[in-house]
C-alpha positions as CSV (number, residue, x, y, z in Angstrom):
1,X,-77.9,-26.4,-56.9
2,X,-75.8,-27.5,-58.9
3,X,-73.1,-24.6,-58.7
4,X,-73.0,-25.3,-54.0
5,X,-72.5,-29.2,-55.3
6,X,-69.2,-28.0,-57.2
7,X,-68.2,-25.6,-54.9
8,X,-68.7,-28.7,-51.9
9,X,-67.2,-31.5,-54.3
10,X,-64.5,-28.9,-54.9
11,X,-63.2,-27.8,-51.3
12,X,-64.0,-31.5,-50.5
13,X,-61.0,-32.4,-52.9
14,X,-58.8,-30.0,-52.1
15,X,-59.4,-31.0,-48.3
16,X,-58.2,-34.1,-49.3
17,X,-55.1,-33.3,-51.2
18,X,-53.9,-30.8,-48.2
19,X,-54.3,-33.7,-46.2
20,X,-52.3,-36.4,-48.2
21,X,-49.1,-33.5,-49.1
22,X,-49.7,-33.0,-45.0
23,X,-48.8,-37.2,-44.5
24,X,-46.7,-37.3,-47.6
25,X,-43.8,-34.7,-46.1
26,X,-44.5,-35.2,-42.0
27,X,-43.3,-39.2,-43.1
28,X,-40.5,-37.6,-44.8
29,X,-38.6,-35.4,-42.0
30,X,-35.3,-34.9,-42.7
31,X,-35.2,-35.9,-46.2
32,X,-33.7,-34.1,-48.8
33,X,-35.6,-32.8,-51.5
34,X,-34.9,-30.8,-54.8
35,X,-37.5,-28.7,-56.5
36,X,-37.9,-25.7,-58.1
37,X,-37.8,-21.9,-56.6
38,X,-40.9,-20.3,-57.5
39,X,-41.4,-16.9,-55.6
40,X,-39.1,-15.1,-53.9
41,X,-39.9,-12.6,-50.3
42,X,-38.3,-10.8,-48.7
43,X,-38.0,-13.4,-45.4
44,X,-39.5,-16.5,-47.3
45,X,-38.5,-18.0,-50.7
46,X,-41.0,-20.8,-52.1
47,X,-40.1,-24.0,-53.5
48,X,-42.1,-25.9,-55.7
49,X,-42.7,-29.6,-56.3
50,X,-45.4,-31.5,-57.9
51,X,-48.7,-30.0,-56.2
52,X,-46.5,-28.5,-52.9
53,X,-45.7,-25.7,-52.1
54,X,-42.5,-25.4,-49.7
55,X,-41.0,-22.8,-47.4
56,X,-37.5,-21.9,-46.6
57,X,-37.5,-18.5,-44.5
58,X,-34.6,-16.7,-44.7
59,X,-32.7,-18.3,-41.6
60,X,-32.9,-21.2,-43.0
61,X,-30.8,-20.2,-46.3
62,X,-27.2,-19.7,-46.4
63,X,-26.7,-16.3,-46.4
64,X,-24.3,-16.1,-49.4
65,X,-26.8,-17.4,-51.7
66,X,-29.5,-15.7,-53.8
67,X,-32.0,-17.6,-55.0
68,X,-34.6,-16.5,-58.5
69,X,-37.3,-17.6,-59.6
70,X,-36.4,-21.1,-61.7
71,X,-33.8,-21.6,-59.9
72,X,-33.1,-25.3,-59.2
73,X,-32.5,-26.1,-55.1
74,X,-31.8,-28.8,-52.8
75,X,-32.8,-28.8,-49.0
76,X,-33.9,-31.4,-46.3
77,X,-37.0,-31.4,-45.1
78,X,-36.8,-29.6,-41.8
79,X,-40.5,-29.7,-40.3
80,X,-44.0,-30.1,-40.9
81,X,-47.0,-28.3,-39.3
82,X,-50.8,-28.3,-40.4
83,X,-52.1,-24.6,-40.8
84,X,-56.1,-23.1,-41.5
85,X,-54.2,-22.4,-45.2
86,X,-52.5,-25.8,-45.2
87,X,-49.5,-27.9,-44.7
88,X,-46.3,-25.5,-43.9
89,X,-43.6,-27.6,-45.0
90,X,-40.5,-25.9,-43.7
91,X,-36.8,-26.7,-46.2
92,X,-33.4,-25.7,-45.0
93,X,-30.3,-25.6,-46.4
94,X,-28.2,-23.8,-43.2
95,X,-29.3,-26.6,-40.8
96,X,-25.7,-28.9,-39.6
97,X,-28.7,-31.9,-40.6
98,X,-28.5,-30.7,-44.5
99,X,-24.8,-31.3,-44.1
100,X,-25.1,-34.2,-42.9
101,X,-27.4,-35.7,-45.0
102,X,-24.6,-34.6,-48.6
103,X,-22.6,-35.9,-47.0
104,X,-24.6,-39.7,-46.2
105,X,-25.2,-39.0,-49.9
106,X,-21.7,-38.7,-51.0
107,X,-20.0,-41.0,-49.1
108,X,-21.4,-44.9,-49.5
109,X,-19.5,-45.8,-46.0
110,X,-21.8,-43.4,-43.6
111,X,-24.8,-44.5,-44.8
112,X,-23.9,-48.1,-44.8
113,X,-22.7,-47.0,-41.3
114,X,-19.3,-47.9,-41.5
115,X,-18.3,-44.1,-40.5
116,X,-20.3,-42.3,-38.7
117,X,-20.6,-38.6,-38.2
118,X,-19.8,-37.7,-34.7
119,X,-20.8,-33.9,-34.7
120,X,-20.8,-30.7,-37.0
121,X,-20.7,-27.7,-36.1
122,X,-21.3,-24.9,-39.4
123,X,-21.4,-21.5,-40.2
124,X,-23.8,-21.5,-43.1
125,X,-22.1,-20.6,-46.2
126,X,-18.6,-19.8,-44.7
127,X,-17.3,-22.9,-42.5
128,X,-17.7,-25.9,-40.7
129,X,-16.0,-28.6,-39.4
130,X,-17.6,-32.2,-39.5
131,X,-16.0,-34.8,-36.8
132,X,-15.8,-38.6,-38.1
133,X,-15.5,-42.2,-36.7
134,X,-14.5,-45.6,-38.6
135,X,-16.2,-48.2,-37.0
136,X,-13.5,-50.3,-39.3
137,X,-9.8,-49.7,-37.9
138,X,-8.9,-50.7,-41.7
139,X,-10.9,-47.6,-43.4
140,X,-9.4,-44.2,-42.9
141,X,-12.6,-41.7,-42.1
142,X,-11.4,-38.7,-43.1
143,X,-9.6,-40.1,-46.3
144,X,-13.2,-41.7,-46.9
145,X,-14.9,-38.5,-46.8
146,X,-12.3,-36.5,-49.5
147,X,-12.2,-39.3,-51.8
148,X,-10.3,-39.5,-54.5
149,X,-8.4,-36.5,-55.4
150,X,-11.2,-34.7,-53.1
151,X,-14.5,-35.8,-55.0
152,X,-16.4,-36.5,-52.8
153,X,-15.9,-33.4,-50.3
154,X,-15.6,-31.8,-53.5
155,X,-19.5,-32.4,-54.6
156,X,-21.1,-30.8,-50.8
157,X,-18.8,-27.6,-51.4
158,X,-20.2,-27.3,-54.8
159,X,-23.3,-27.7,-53.8
160,X,-22.9,-25.5,-50.6
161,X,-21.7,-22.4,-53.0
162,X,-18.0,-22.6,-51.7
163,X,-18.0,-23.6,-47.7
164,X,-14.7,-24.4,-46.0
165,X,-15.2,-27.9,-44.6
166,X,-12.7,-29.0,-42.7
167,X,-12.6,-33.0,-42.2
168,X,-11.6,-33.9,-37.9
169,X,-10.6,-37.1,-36.6
170,X,-12.5,-38.5,-33.3
171,X,-10.0,-39.3,-30.7
172,X,-11.4,-41.0,-27.2
173,X,-8.7,-39.3,-25.9
174,X,-9.7,-35.5,-25.4
175,X,-5.7,-34.0,-25.9
176,X,-5.5,-36.1,-29.3
177,X,-8.6,-34.8,-30.3
178,X,-8.1,-31.3,-28.8
179,X,-4.4,-31.5,-31.8
180,X,-6.2,-33.2,-34.5
181,X,-8.7,-30.1,-34.1
182,X,-6.3,-27.6,-34.4
183,X,-4.5,-29.0,-36.9
184,X,-2.9,-27.7,-38.8
185,X,-1.9,-25.7,-36.7
186,X,0.1,-27.4,-33.7
187,X,-0.1,-26.2,-30.4
188,X,2.8,-25.9,-28.5
189,X,1.5,-27.5,-25.1
190,X,-1.9,-28.8,-24.4
191,X,-2.9,-28.5,-20.6
192,X,-6.1,-30.4,-19.9
193,X,-7.9,-29.6,-16.3
194,X,-9.1,-33.4,-15.5
195,X,-12.0,-32.2,-12.6
196,X,-13.2,-29.1,-15.2
């Protein structure tokens, strides 16, 4: 009888802990976390943070990276679902939002809303293009993202294991925007099809 009561309370405690973990992480989708890799399988890497286990599926990993047990990993919380086995917390390093959050951490002007990241196009582990716009004419959005001697962009590149990042200034004028996007190449002619 005592054994059954202990088992019952132990299960109840486990259920409460799972519910707490689910609610905590469900409110943190889009945040950056730092955890420790505790298991690597063919399709998933499992990362621990205190009592929670987070899952990074292969498609959410940067293909050029290899994770080992006890590695420290930074990633973004992508989704949280409740399953029969408890909360399934999926994290990502390949998602565009991870790159966005990394720039937000390194560039205070983005967090303050002075600079906006309009769009991100990324081939994780290889290259990325981010389009930036300044809401203050006095601040150069590209210069702010690059930082003194490239310090800000270099911090992001280091975290992404050398992924090449190109920062492109946004322009309302499509021709100017296309020219900015193709730099350092200089197009000899840009023809805009207004109807298309």
